matplotlib code that plots the C-alpha trace (Angstrom):
import matplotlib.pyplot as plt

x = [75.0, 73.2, 73.1, 71.3, 68.7, 68.1, 67.7, 65.1, 63.2, 63.3, 62.4, 59.9, 58.1, 55.4, 54.9, 52.8, 49.2, 49.5, 47.3, 46.9, 44.8, 41.6, 42.7, 43.7, 46.0, 45.7, 46.8, 44.6, 43.1, 42.8, 40.5, 38.0, 35.1, 34.7, 38.3, 38.3, 35.1, 36.7, 39.9, 37.9, 35.8, 38.7, 40.8, 37.9, 36.6, 36.6, 38.6, 41.3, 41.5, 41.7, 45.0, 46.4, 46.8, 48.0, 50.0, 47.4, 43.8, 41.3, 37.8, 36.1, 36.3, 38.5, 41.1, 40.8, 41.3, 44.3, 45.8, 45.5, 46.8, 49.9, 50.5, 50.2, 52.8, 55.2, 54.8, 57.7, 60.1, 59.6, 59.8, 56.2, 54.0, 50.4, 47.6, 43.9, 43.0, 40.1, 38.2, 39.6, 36.2, 34.0, 36.4, 34.9, 37.3, 38.3, 41.0, 44.5, 48.1, 51.4, 55.2, 56.4, 59.9, 61.5, 65.2, 67.0, 70.4, 69.6, 66.9, 64.2, 60.6, 57.8, 54.3, 51.0, 47.4, 43.8, 40.6, 37.1, 34.5, 32.4, 35.4, 36.7, 36.7, 37.5, 41.3, 41.7, 44.6, 46.5, 45.9, 47.0, 50.0, 51.0, 50.8, 52.6, 55.3, 56.1, 56.3, 58.5, 61.0, 61.1, 60.6, 61.9, 64.6, 64.2, 66.1, 63.9, 60.3, 59.0, 55.5, 54.6, 51.3, 50.1, 50.5, 47.3, 46.3, 46.0, 44.3, 47.2, 49.7, 48.0, 48.0, 51.8, 52.7, 50.4, 52.3, 55.8, 56.5, 58.0, 57.7, 61.0, 60.3, 58.4, 59.5, 58.7, 56.9, 57.3, 53.9, 51.3, 48.7, 45.1, 43.8, 46.9, 50.0, 51.5, 51.5, 53.0, 52.4, 54.4, 54.6, 55.1, 57.7, 57.5, 60.0, 60.5, 63.7, 64.5, 65.1, 62.6, 60.3, 57.3, 54.1, 51.4, 48.0, 45.0, 44.8, 42.0, 39.7, 40.2, 43.9, 43.1, 40.6, 42.1, 39.4, 40.4, 41.4, 44.1]
y = [15.2, 15.8, 19.6, 18.8, 16.7, 19.5, 22.0, 19.9, 18.7, 21.0, 18.7, 21.1, 22.0, 19.7, 19.7, 22.7, 22.9, 23.5, 25.7, 26.1, 25.4, 25.8, 23.2, 23.0, 20.1, 19.5, 16.7, 13.7, 13.5, 10.0, 11.4, 12.7, 10.4, 12.2, 11.7, 8.0, 7.4, 9.2, 7.2, 4.0, 5.0, 6.0, 2.9, 0.4, 2.1, -0.5, 1.8, 2.3, -1.5, -2.2, -0.4, -0.6, -3.6, -2.4, -4.8, -4.5, -5.1, -2.5, -3.7, -1.4, 1.8, 0.1, -0.8, 2.8, 4.4, 2.2, 3.1, 6.8, 6.4, 4.7, 7.6, 10.1, 8.1, 8.0, 11.7, 12.9, 10.8, 13.2, 10.4, 10.7, 13.7, 12.7, 15.1, 15.0, 16.9, 19.3, 22.0, 25.3, 27.0, 24.4, 22.2, 19.1, 16.1, 15.2, 12.6, 11.9, 12.7, 11.9, 12.2, 8.8, 7.4, 10.8, 10.4, 13.6, 12.2, 11.3, 14.1, 11.8, 11.1, 9.0, 10.3, 8.5, 9.7, 8.8, 10.7, 10.0, 8.8, 12.0, 14.2, 12.5, 14.3, 17.7, 17.6, 17.0, 14.6, 16.9, 20.0, 18.3, 16.8, 20.2, 21.7, 19.0, 18.7, 22.4, 22.3, 19.2, 20.6, 24.2, 23.8, 20.4, 20.9, 17.4, 16.6, 13.8, 12.8, 9.4, 8.3, 4.7, 3.2, -0.2, -0.9, 0.0, 2.8, 5.3, 8.0, 8.0, 8.1, 11.3, 12.9, 12.2, 13.6, 16.6, 17.5, 17.1, 13.5, 12.0, 8.3, 6.7, 3.0, -0.1, -2.0, -5.7, -7.3, -4.2, -4.1, -6.4, -7.8, -6.7, -8.2, -10.4, -10.0, -13.3, -12.2, -9.2, -7.0, -4.5, -0.8, 2.4, 4.7, 8.4, 10.9, 14.6, 16.3, 19.8, 22.1, 20.4, 22.9, 23.8, 22.4, 24.8, 24.0, 26.2, 28.7, 28.1, 31.1, 30.5, 31.3, 34.9, 35.4, 37.8, 36.8, 33.1, 32.1, 29.7]
z = [65.5, 68.8, 68.0, 64.7, 66.5, 69.0, 66.1, 64.4, 67.5, 70.5, 73.4, 75.0, 71.8, 70.3, 66.6, 65.6, 64.3, 60.5, 58.3, 54.5, 51.5, 53.5, 56.0, 59.7, 60.6, 64.3, 66.6, 67.3, 70.8, 72.3, 75.0, 72.5, 71.6, 68.3, 67.4, 68.4, 66.3, 63.3, 63.6, 63.7, 60.8, 58.6, 59.4, 58.8, 55.7, 52.8, 50.5, 53.2, 53.8, 50.1, 49.8, 53.4, 55.7, 59.2, 61.3, 64.1, 63.2, 64.4, 65.0, 67.6, 69.6, 72.2, 69.5, 68.0, 71.4, 72.2, 68.8, 69.4, 72.9, 71.5, 69.2, 72.0, 74.1, 71.1, 70.3, 72.5, 70.5, 67.6, 65.0, 63.9, 63.2, 63.1, 62.1, 61.9, 58.8, 59.4, 57.4, 58.4, 58.4, 60.1, 62.0, 60.5, 60.3, 56.8, 57.2, 58.4, 57.3, 58.9, 58.5, 59.8, 60.4, 60.8, 60.9, 62.1, 61.1, 57.5, 57.5, 55.9, 56.5, 55.1, 54.3, 54.9, 54.5, 54.1, 53.5, 54.9, 52.4, 52.6, 52.0, 48.9, 45.5, 47.2, 46.8, 50.6, 50.1, 47.7, 49.9, 53.1, 51.4, 50.1, 53.6, 55.5, 52.8, 52.9, 56.7, 56.8, 54.2, 55.5, 59.3, 60.1, 57.5, 56.1, 53.0, 51.6, 51.9, 50.5, 49.7, 48.9, 47.7, 46.5, 42.8, 41.1, 43.5, 40.7, 42.8, 45.3, 42.3, 41.0, 44.4, 44.8, 41.4, 41.8, 45.0, 43.5, 44.5, 41.3, 40.6, 41.4, 40.9, 41.9, 45.1, 44.8, 47.7, 49.8, 51.6, 52.9, 50.5, 50.9, 54.2, 54.7, 56.8, 55.5, 51.8, 50.0, 47.0, 45.0, 45.9, 43.9, 45.5, 45.1, 46.4, 46.9, 48.0, 49.3, 46.4, 44.1, 42.2, 44.3, 42.8, 41.9, 43.5, 43.0, 45.9, 48.3, 49.2, 52.9, 52.7, 51.7, 54.5, 57.1, 59.6, 59.7, 63.2, 64.3]

ax = plt.figure().add_subplot(projection="3d")
ax.plot(x, y, z, "-o")
ax.set_aspect("equal")
plt.show()
């Protein structure tokens, strides 16, 4: 099994920057004030907090910087791929997407994402999910990707199904309740496996631009 892990995660190679659907998915930078501010803004946004309750509360820039620093320290373990979603043309930050809990033995991973308030309504979640899913299945050679969201989060449900993540059931009491770590709520589970039909998203004009730079 060691040879499989080496194949999936070369120890000297960081996860790559990803491109597609008018987006550039780059790594978060804990030393960048702009990235720290964006991370804080995204994680303290009321819509994010309505549907997500992290184990560790985030209240200020100190907390945000520490959170990103923890992610940077964990990066060599190759169990999480965290990306800042940016506009390919302008470089503006739009949100976040990650493949968490990567298991090289079972070849599984779990998707998480959020979009900044000003970037909503532009298909950012669907486009970034399409990019990272294709990479995880084709390049990481994962067999199964899972995506979970709180019951009632219809927007996330639509994003999942649009990107080929079929609804697989409701997990009872599977995630924290809104604003509470001592209470729980139900979660919708969506899944996509290698070999599933590729979903068809509308092509983005930037993908056909030969002058686009990496």
